[in-house]
Structure formats: structure tokens, C-alpha cells
N, C-alpha and C positions, 0 to 999 in steps of 0.2 A: 389131524396129523395121521401119516402114513400110519397104521396098525405095528408095521414091522418097526420103523424108526422108532417109534414110541416104547415098544417094547426094549429094543435094546438099550436107549437111553435110560428108561428107568434101572435096566439090570447094571449098567454102569455107574450110575450116581453113588449107591452109597460105597463102591470103592474109592471116589475120589476123595484125594487130600485136601485139608483146606486151602481156599484160595489163597492166603496170606496177604498181609498190609502192603507189602512192598514188592515191587518188581523182583527183587532177590529172593524173598520169600515164594511170590507167586512161582517164579523159575525153578528153586529146588523142589517145590512141591509137584509141577507139573513134569518135571524130569522124572521123580520118583514114580508118578502115574504112568508114565509113558510103558515100561513093561508089563505092568500091572493089565493095563486097557489094550496091548495088541495082546496079551497071553488070553485074556478072555474073549478076544474077538478073533483069536485063532489066527492073528497074523505073526508070519515069520518069515523073515527073509531066504528067498531064493538063492543058489550059487551064482555067483557072477564076478567074473574079473573085473578088479578095483585096484587104481591108483589115487594116491594123493599127494597134492601139491600146496603149497602157501605161496603166495606172490604180494610182492610190494603194491600199496596203493600210495600214489605220492599225496602227502598232506593228511593221510588218514591210516588206521590201524591195516594192518596185512590183511589180505583175505586167504582164506583157505577154501579148497576146493576137493570133491573126489570124483574121478571119471567112472563110469560103468560101462561095461561090455557086456554085449548080449549073451555070451556064452560064457561057462566057467572059466576056459582057459582062452585066452585071446588067440583067434585063428587066423592063420598067417592068410586067408582069404578075406579078412577082415579089412578091405579096403574100400573107400569111396562111401562108408556109410553115413547117412545123415547124422546130425548133433543135435541133441536139444540141449540149450542150456537151463537149468530149471532152477528157482528159486523158491524155499520152502516158507511155508506161513506160520505165524506165531504172535501176531500183534505186535511185532517188532521187538518184543522184550523176551519169546521164549522158543523152545525148539534149536532143533541144529541138525544137520547132516548125520550125525551119530545117533538121533532117536530112531529106536526100533521102526515108528511108523511111518516115518520118512524113508528111512533106508531099504526098507522092504519096496515102499511104492517106486523107487527109482530103481531097484534092481528087477521088479516084475514088468516095469514100461522099459527098461532097456531089452529085456527077453521077448516080450511079447510083441514089441514094434520092430524088433528088430535094427535096433538103433544104439548110437552111444550117448549116453547122458552125462551131464557134467553138472554137478548138483555144487551150486555155491553157497557159499558160507558168509556171511555179514555180521556186523556187532551187533549185541543186542542195546537197545534204550531201557534205560535212560543213561547209563555209563556212557554211551556213545551215541550223538544225534546226528540227525538230517544236516548237511548233506553227505555224511561219511557212508552210510549204506547205499544211497545209488551209485555213489564213486566206486565201493568197493564191489557192486554188481556188474557196472561197466567193464572192471579192470577184468574178472573173471570172464565176461563175454569177450573181451579182445583176447585174452588168453585162449579160449577156446578156439577161436576165429584164426589165430596165428599158429595153431599148432595142431589145428585139425588133420592136416595130412599125417603128421606122423603118429597121429592116434589112431589113423586107420579110417579117418574120417574125409569129409568133402566139404569144403569151407563154401560151397555154392549150395549145400543142403542145410544149412544152419534156420534153426528155430528158436523161440524163446518163449518158455512158460514159467508160470508161478500160480501158487494158490494163495488166497486171501491176502494179508500182506505181501507176500513174495510176488502175487499177482501185481500188486501195485509197483515194486522192483522190475517186474518184468517190462511192464508196459513204460516205466521210465528208460529202462534200458533201450528198448525200441526207439524212443524219443532221442536219447543221447546218441545212439548209432545214427539217427537221421541228421541229426546236425553236426557230427564229429565225421564220421567216416564214410557212413552209407553203404556200410556192407551189404551183400545181397540175402537178406534174412527172408526165408520162405513163408513163415508162419509166426503166428503169435496164440499160443494157447493158454488163455486165462480162466482159472479156475474159484467162482466165489470171489473175486477181485475185489479189492478195496482202490476205489481210484479218484477219490474226491475227500480229501483230509478235513475239508470245511467240513462235512458233515450233512451238506446239501443234499444228497441224494439218497441218505440214509432213510429205511422204512422200517423202524422200531415197531410197527405195528402189525408186520410180517412173522417177526419171531415167534418161534415155539412157545406155547404156552409154559413150558417148562422152564423159561427164561423172564425173571419180571420186567415190564417193559422199564420202570424207575431205574432199576439196578443196570439195566442192559446201556440205557443213558448214561449213566453217571461212570460205567466203566469204559465207554467207547470215549468220551470225552478225555478221560485219564490217560488212556493209551495213545490217543493222537497227540497230546500234551507232552507226555513225555519223549514222543520220537521226535517233534517238531522243534523241542526247546522253548525258550523265552517269547520267541518272536510269532505270534500268531499269523501274522503277513506272509509268512513262510507256506502256509498252507494252499496259496492260491499261486505257487510257482509251479511251472508245467511237471518237473523232476519230482514233487512232492504230490500233485495232484494232477495226473496225465489227463484227466476227462479236462480239465482246465488248460489245458494248453492253446495257445492261441491259433494254431493250426495243428490238424492231423493227418494233411496231405502228406503222402510219401510213405507213409508208414505200411508192414508188411499185413497181407492178410490176417484178419483175427477170427479165432474159433472161441466162444465165450460161453461159460456154464453158470447158470445162477440156480439157485433153490428156492422154491416155495418160501420156506419157512425160516427166511434170512434175511436179516436186515439190509444185508450188503447186494441185494438184489437190484435194488435201483441202481446201485455204482454199474454193475457190469451191465445192465440192459441201456442204461443211458449210453455209455461209451460205445456199446453196439450202434445205436444209433447217430452218434456224431461220426465216429468213422466211416459208417455207409455214406451221411451228408458230405464229408470229406472226399468221397470218392474211393474210398478204402472197401475191398470186399471184407464183409464181416456177418458171420453167422453168430446168434446169440439162443440157446436151449435152455428155457428153465425146466429142470427137474421137479415136477410137481410132487408134492408131499413130502417134501427132502429136508434136512436142515442144513446147516453151514459145514458140519463136520460128517454127515452120515454118508457121504460117498465112499468112505474108508469101510462101511459095513458088508464087505463084499459077501461074506458067508452067511450073510444074515437076512440081508436086503436085497430082495431082487432089482430094486432100480439102482442100487449102488454096482452091482455085478453089469448090468446093462450101461452105467454109466462108463465102467473100466474098458469094456469092448468098445463101447463107441470112441473113446478117447485113444484107445490104440489103431482103431481103423483110420481116426483123424492122423496121427502121427505116421502110419504106414503109408500117406499119399506122400511124405518126404523121398520115397525110394523112387516116385514117378517124376515123370518130367513136367515142369510147371506148367500151370493154365495159366495162359495170357488172356486176360480179359480186356475186350474193347472198352475204349473211351466211352463212358455214356454221358451226354449233355444232361446238366442239371439246373 
């Protein structure tokens, strides 16, 4: 394990509250830990102009979103900016756009990449189960695409992104867009994503030694079960497991990040191969020596700072004219 990552995770371990036996207890404990962890890591939100909306989702709970502009005040010249629609991670049961951890990241990426970020919030499991969450994320994406111009954005420079469980929802939203509207999405950015809820691509042996393998397997099964509900067959549906979609043709180009010490690395890397096999430009970068969450340790782990700069460089390509790739016979 990377010495920097191990040092940070051992430093954070004594600060963490007990996990809790129920999703509600885990959520309360994790929410209480969020400001403690971010303060310990020196994470603080930078100034950014923001705006919040709550939108209806037919047949499901309303969805909340927050728009971030790249400057503390909306500038008159902010017109035609790229728009990244992003979904947070948290095992479908934790976190949200109000968490310091995620809020700070959205602000930094908007500022550093010079883009508009629309951060979508979805309902937590197990109180609300699949397919509500993909439908909520689809509604957030549709809202962002429809309102891009009035936000100062460009509907022809849209991107989808997400981390962990949010990566699952971002990939599902890309599939839904292809199937329903086929809006011109320029890019998918998926960070340590969960893309197969059957667990067939999990690699528990990759997990950091700080996390016991048996505990991880039991925890992973429980998280997926409470998200999908009572019918395990739903794990094979494309919007639950984008990696299992019958076809990935016609999806946006993807940049996928995985971590060496993360059981989800198999999901992201298999998805990159499947996209490439379907003729979709896909790049997958595995960050060596890093764990599932160490990309946030920017002030302590050199690789995490590099990952942020790499992501910003990728997002800044949304300002450029799109690259048209020739068809390649396969």
C-alpha cells in the first residue's frame, strides 16, 4: 500500500464513529464524521456562485440539485460553458450534495476546469429503492440539458460524471439518454465506479489490508441488496448494472479511473473493455497504490493531487471542439 495513503487512513481511523447496524445509523454516523474528516484533511469549500432547485420525478420522490459556477459571482461572460452533471457516491445509502467532502469537490472542479457543475441528489436506500435513483438522476440530467443556456452553459458541451455508486448512476443515465433522447453528451467521467451490481466483477483480494475481506463481502452484499430491493433479478437490468447492458454502442466517450487497492477496480476496467469492444472511445487509468477514497487526500498524497489535475485536464477538453474518431472495423 502507498505509504502516504496508509499514513492518512491510519490517522483518520481513530476519528471515525461506529458504523451502525442499520442504514439510518450508518448515515447519521457518517454525516457526523464528514466535517471531522474534512477538517482533518484540510478540505474547505472554495467560494463559488451556487443555486439550488428541486425538480419533480414522475412516479418517484422529487430530486434536488445544486448548480456551481466557476467564479464566486456569476459573470456576464459566462456563456456557452461546458456543463458537467455529476452524482456523488456513498453506497446508495450515504452522503449528499451538502456533505463538505462532495461540496468542496464540486466547487474546485467548477473553478479549476472553468465549467458549470450540476450536482444531483438522489434518494437513499433502503427507504427508497431502485429504479427510483436512476430515474431521479435522469430527471436531473434532463433539467440540466434543458436549462443549459439560461445557466450560461452550452447544451452541446454536456458531460456526465459520478464516483462509486454515483458512477453507476452516471453510466445508467448515459444509457437512458441513448435510449430515450440521445442528447449530444461529449464525455462520461467515472471514478472508481460500481457498474455490475451482481458482484461478478468485484475483486475483494484487491482491497486494502485495512479492510478485512470477509467484512467487505458481507457489507457489499448488504449494500446492493438494500438498493435493489427484494428481487435479485433486477441486478441484471442495464440501468442497475450498466456493464450488463446488451449493447453499449452509441454511448459517449468515457474516461474511467480505478484504484489498485479497491475491489471495484474490476468493474471499471471491465466496463472500459466492453465500451471499446462496442466501438466507444474509452480510456481507463488505474492509480497504483491508491484505495477507493484516497483521491480526496490531495493535501497529503501526491497521487491524489495528480489525479485531481488529471481530471481537471480531462474536463477542460470540453471547451475544445469535439474530436471525431473514424469508424474502425472490429
